[in-house]
C-alpha positions as a Markdown table, in Angstrom:
| # | Residue | x | y | z |
|---|---|---|---|---|
| 1 | Met | 136.5 | 259.5 | 220.4 |
| 2 | Gly | 134.5 | 260.0 | 223.6 |
| 3 | Asn | 131.4 | 258.6 | 222.0 |
| 4 | Ser | 132.8 | 255.5 | 220.4 |
| 5 | Gly | 132.8 | 253.5 | 223.7 |
| 6 | Ala | 129.0 | 254.2 | 224.2 |
| 7 | Gln | 128.3 | 253.3 | 220.5 |
| 8 | Cys | 130.2 | 250.0 | 220.9 |
| 9 | Ser | 128.3 | 249.2 | 224.1 |
| 10 | Arg | 125.0 | 249.8 | 222.4 |
| 11 | Thr | 126.0 | 247.6 | 219.5 |
| 12 | Met | 127.2 | 244.8 | 221.8 |
| 13 | Gly | 123.9 | 245.0 | 223.8 |
| 14 | Phe | 122.0 | 244.5 | 220.5 |
| 15 | Val | 124.2 | 241.6 | 219.5 |
| 16 | Thr | 124.1 | 240.0 | 222.9 |
| 17 | Gln | 120.3 | 240.4 | 223.2 |
| 18 | Phe | 119.5 | 238.8 | 219.9 |
| 19 | Phe | 122.3 | 236.5 | 218.9 |
| 20 | Ile | 124.4 | 235.4 | 221.8 |
| 21 | Lys | 121.7 | 234.9 | 224.5 |
| 22 | Pro | 118.4 | 234.4 | 222.6 |
| 23 | Arg | 115.3 | 234.7 | 224.5 |
| 24 | Lys | 113.6 | 231.4 | 225.2 |
| 25 | Thr | 110.0 | 231.2 | 224.1 |
| 26 | Glu | 107.7 | 228.8 | 225.7 |
| 27 | Leu | 106.8 | 225.8 | 223.5 |
| 28 | Val | 103.1 | 225.5 | 222.8 |
| 29 | Glu | 101.7 | 222.0 | 222.6 |
| 30 | Phe | 99.1 | 221.5 | 220.0 |
| 31 | Pro | 95.7 | 221.0 | 221.6 |
| 32 | Lys | 93.5 | 217.9 | 221.6 |
| 33 | Gly | 89.8 | 218.2 | 222.2 |
| 34 | Ser | 86.7 | 219.8 | 220.8 |
| 35 | Phe | 84.4 | 222.8 | 221.2 |
| 36 | Thr | 81.0 | 223.9 | 220.0 |
| 37 | Val | 80.2 | 227.4 | 218.8 |
| 38 | Asp | 76.8 | 229.0 | 218.1 |
| 39 | Gly | 76.0 | 230.9 | 214.9 |
| 40 | Arg | 76.9 | 234.2 | 216.6 |
| 41 | Gly | 80.4 | 233.0 | 217.4 |
| 42 | Lys | 79.9 | 232.3 | 221.1 |
| 43 | Ile | 81.9 | 229.3 | 222.4 |
| 44 | Leu | 79.3 | 227.1 | 224.2 |
| 45 | Thr | 81.3 | 224.1 | 225.4 |
| 46 | Ser | 84.9 | 223.0 | 225.2 |
| 47 | Thr | 87.0 | 220.0 | 226.1 |
| 48 | Leu | 90.3 | 221.7 | 225.1 |
| 49 | Pro | 93.0 | 222.2 | 227.8 |
| 50 | Arg | 92.6 | 225.4 | 229.9 |
| 51 | Lys | 96.1 | 226.4 | 228.9 |
| 52 | Phe | 95.1 | 226.7 | 225.2 |
| 53 | Val | 94.6 | 230.4 | 224.6 |
| 54 | Thr | 91.0 | 231.5 | 224.4 |
| 55 | Gln | 91.8 | 233.9 | 221.5 |
| 56 | His | 93.0 | 230.9 | 219.4 |
| 57 | Val | 89.8 | 229.1 | 220.0 |
| 58 | Gln | 87.8 | 232.2 | 219.1 |
| 59 | Ala | 89.9 | 232.7 | 215.9 |
| 60 | Ile | 89.3 | 229.1 | 214.8 |
| 61 | Ala | 85.5 | 229.5 | 215.5 |
| 62 | Thr | 85.4 | 232.7 | 213.5 |
| 63 | Ala | 87.2 | 231.2 | 210.5 |
| 64 | Val | 84.9 | 228.1 | 210.6 |
| 65 | Leu | 81.7 | 230.2 | 210.7 |
| 66 | Ala | 83.0 | 232.4 | 207.9 |
| 67 | Ala | 83.6 | 229.4 | 205.7 |
| 68 | Gln | 80.2 | 228.0 | 206.4 |
| 69 | Lys | 78.6 | 231.4 | 205.7 |
| 70 | Ala | 80.5 | 231.8 | 202.4 |
| 71 | Ala | 79.4 | 228.3 | 201.3 |
| 72 | Arg | 75.7 | 229.0 | 202.1 |
| 73 | Gln | 75.9 | 232.3 | 200.1 |
| 74 | Asn | 77.2 | 230.2 | 197.1 |
| 75 | His | 74.3 | 227.8 | 197.5 |
| 76 | Ser | 76.8 | 225.0 | 198.4 |
| 77 | Pro | 76.2 | 224.2 | 202.1 |
| 78 | Leu | 79.3 | 223.0 | 203.9 |
| 79 | Asn | 78.6 | 220.0 | 206.1 |
| 80 | Glu | 82.2 | 219.2 | 207.1 |
| 81 | Leu | 85.4 | 221.2 | 206.9 |
| 82 | Val | 88.7 | 219.3 | 207.3 |
| 83 | Val | 92.0 | 221.2 | 207.5 |
| 84 | Cys | 95.3 | 219.3 | 208.0 |
| 85 | Phe | 98.5 | 221.1 | 209.1 |
| 86 | Ala | 101.9 | 219.6 | 209.8 |
| 87 | Gly | 101.1 | 218.8 | 213.4 |
| 88 | Leu | 97.4 | 219.5 | 213.8 |
| 89 | Lys | 94.1 | 218.3 | 212.2 |
| 90 | Leu | 90.9 | 220.4 | 212.4 |
| 91 | Val | 87.5 | 218.9 | 211.6 |
| 92 | Ala | 84.5 | 221.2 | 211.8 |
| 93 | Arg | 80.9 | 220.0 | 211.3 |
| 94 | Asp | 77.9 | 222.1 | 210.7 |
| 95 | Met | 75.3 | 222.2 | 213.6 |
| 96 | Arg | 72.4 | 224.3 | 212.3 |
| 97 | Gly | 74.2 | 227.5 | 211.9 |
| 98 | Gly | 76.9 | 226.8 | 214.5 |
| 99 | Ala | 79.6 | 224.2 | 214.5 |
| 100 | Ile | 81.4 | 221.5 | 216.5 |
| 101 | Val | 85.1 | 221.6 | 216.0 |
| 102 | Phe | 87.5 | 218.7 | 216.7 |
| 103 | Leu | 91.2 | 219.3 | 217.1 |
| 104 | Glu | 93.7 | 216.4 | 216.9 |
| 105 | Arg | 97.4 | 216.2 | 217.0 |
| 106 | Gln | 98.6 | 214.8 | 213.7 |
| 107 | Ser | 101.0 | 212.3 | 215.4 |
| 108 | Glu | 98.0 | 210.6 | 217.0 |
| 109 | Ile | 96.1 | 210.1 | 213.7 |
| 110 | Ala | 96.5 | 206.6 | 212.4 |
| 111 | Pro | 97.9 | 206.4 | 208.9 |
| 112 | Pro | 95.4 | 205.1 | 206.2 |
| 113 | Pro | 95.5 | 201.3 | 205.7 |
| 114 | Gly | 98.3 | 200.3 | 203.2 |
| 115 | Ala | 100.2 | 203.6 | 203.7 |
| 116 | Ala | 104.0 | 203.2 | 203.9 |
| 117 | Arg | 105.7 | 204.3 | 207.1 |
| 118 | Ala | 109.0 | 206.1 | 207.0 |
| 119 | Gly | 111.6 | 204.2 | 208.9 |
């Protein structure tokens, strides 16, 4: 019976930590801007906000260069790569082994002409 109070306290600590007082995470705003990367993966220039995490930019650059390399190996050069997510559009264009990558927030992209708007 002496241990039941300690056990209950630990259980309540767990419940309180995860369910009653959830930790607030900082909202991350989708970036808007562009960057260039050379064929070795080095970021050369960027117009992205400074608060956008450098590791994210590097991960995007690595994925774009890998897609370009795979396309070249399949004898199907990739001039432009477009990826659309729910809130973000990525457009990467080949630049002689490197790439220029544009990031746009989806809400700022104009709908195609004749597209019906929800409302």
